[in-house]
C-alpha positions in Angstrom: -30.7 33.1 11.7 -32.6 30.0 10.5 -30.6 30.1 7.3 -27.3 30.0 9.2 -28.4 26.9 11.1 -29.5 25.2 7.8 -26.2 26.1 6.2 -24.2 24.8 9.1 -26.1 21.5 9.1 -25.7 21.1 5.3 -21.9 21.7 5.7 -21.6 19.0 8.4 -23.5 16.5 6.3 -21.4 17.3 3.3 -18.1 16.9 5.3 -19.3 13.6 6.8 -19.7 12.2 3.3 -16.0 12.9 2.6 -14.7 10.9 5.5 -12.8 7.7 4.7 -13.9 4.3 6.0 -12.8 4.0 9.6 -10.2 1.3 10.4 -11.1 -1.5 12.8 -9.3 -1.8 16.1 -5.6 -2.6 15.7 -4.2 -6.1 16.1 -0.8 -5.9 17.8 0.5 -8.7 15.5 0.0 -6.4 12.5 2.4 -3.7 11.3 1.3 -1.3 8.5 4.1 0.8 7.1 3.8 4.6 7.3 4.1 4.9 3.6 0.6 3.5 3.2 -1.0 6.3 5.3 -4.7 5.7 5.5 -4.8 4.0 2.1 -5.1 0.5 3.5 -6.1 -1.2 6.7 -6.0 -4.8 7.8 -9.1 -6.6 9.1 -10.2 -10.1 10.2 -6.7 -11.4 11.2 -7.0 -15.1 11.8 -4.6 -17.9 12.9 -5.7 -21.5 12.9 -4.1 -24.9 13.0 -6.0 -27.8 11.4 -5.7 -31.2 13.2 -2.4 -32.7 12.2 -1.6 -29.7 9.9 0.5 -26.6 9.8 -0.7 -23.2 11.2 -2.5 -21.1 8.7 -2.7 -17.3 8.7 -5.3 -15.2 6.9 -6.1 -11.5 6.9 -8.2 -9.2 4.8 -6.5 -6.0 3.5 -8.9 -3.2 2.6 -7.9 -0.6 -0.1 -9.5 2.8 0.8 -8.3 4.4 -2.4 -10.2 4.9 -5.6 -7.2 3.5 -7.5 -5.3 0.2 -7.5 -2.8 -0.2 -4.7 0.3 -2.3 -5.0 1.6 -3.7 -1.7 4.2 -6.1 -0.3 3.5 -8.2 2.7 5.2 -11.0 4.7 4.4 -13.2 7.6 7.0 -13.9 10.3 6.3 -17.1 12.2 7.1 -17.4 15.9 7.5 -20.4 18.2 5.9 -20.9 21.7 8.6 -18.6 23.2 8.0 -15.8 20.7 11.3 -16.4 18.9 11.3 -16.1 15.1 11.4 -19.3 13.1 13.9 -19.0 10.3 12.3 -19.9 7.0 12.6 -19.0 3.3 8.8 -18.4 3.3 9.2 -15.2 5.3 10.0 -13.1 2.3 8.1 -10.1 0.9 5.3 -11.1 -1.5 3.8 -8.6 -4.0 0.2 -8.2 -4.8 -2.3 -5.6 -6.1 -5.5 -4.6 -4.3 -8.3 -3.3 -6.5 -9.8 0.1 -5.8 -12.2 0.2 -2.8 -11.8 -3.6 -2.5 -11.0 -6.3 0.1 -8.4 -8.9 -0.6 -7.7 -11.9 1.6 -4.0 -12.8 2.1 -3.0 -16.2 3.3 0.2 -17.9 4.5 0.9 -21.4 5.8 3.7 -22.0 8.3 6.5 -24.3 7.2 6.9 -25.7 10.7 4.4 -27.2 13.2 6.4 -25.4 15.9 4.8 -22.1 14.8 2.5 -20.9 17.6 2.0 -17.2 16.5 3.0 -14.8 13.8 3.6 -11.2 12.9 2.2 -9.7 9.7 3.9 -6.8 7.9 2.6 -4.8 5.0 4.0 -1.9 3.1 3.5 0.0 -0.2 5.4 -1.7 -3.0 8.9 -0.2 -3.5 
């Protein structure tokens, strides 16, 4: 009987070691494509406007895989009313994230009218 409890405890500990890193609470401004699964999550989403400057967005993407991950991302800037601001800067950007690494991604608005943003990330196609 004691052996069964020891075996069960060892199994639970072994399975806990196989779990992936838990993702932080979701930011509603961030959309992660389904094709990434649990390979990547986004953390530390920040939006700041320096005095007299343009709004700046930064987020850290975290690669949960043991291999390099190629992604595409874009930032869509919104005005005070939540309407998208048309800009050539809102195009898909390509980048690689090293295995089990964190990579900061940054974008600067092209208009001082930008009050918020949406961040989209997907596996490179």
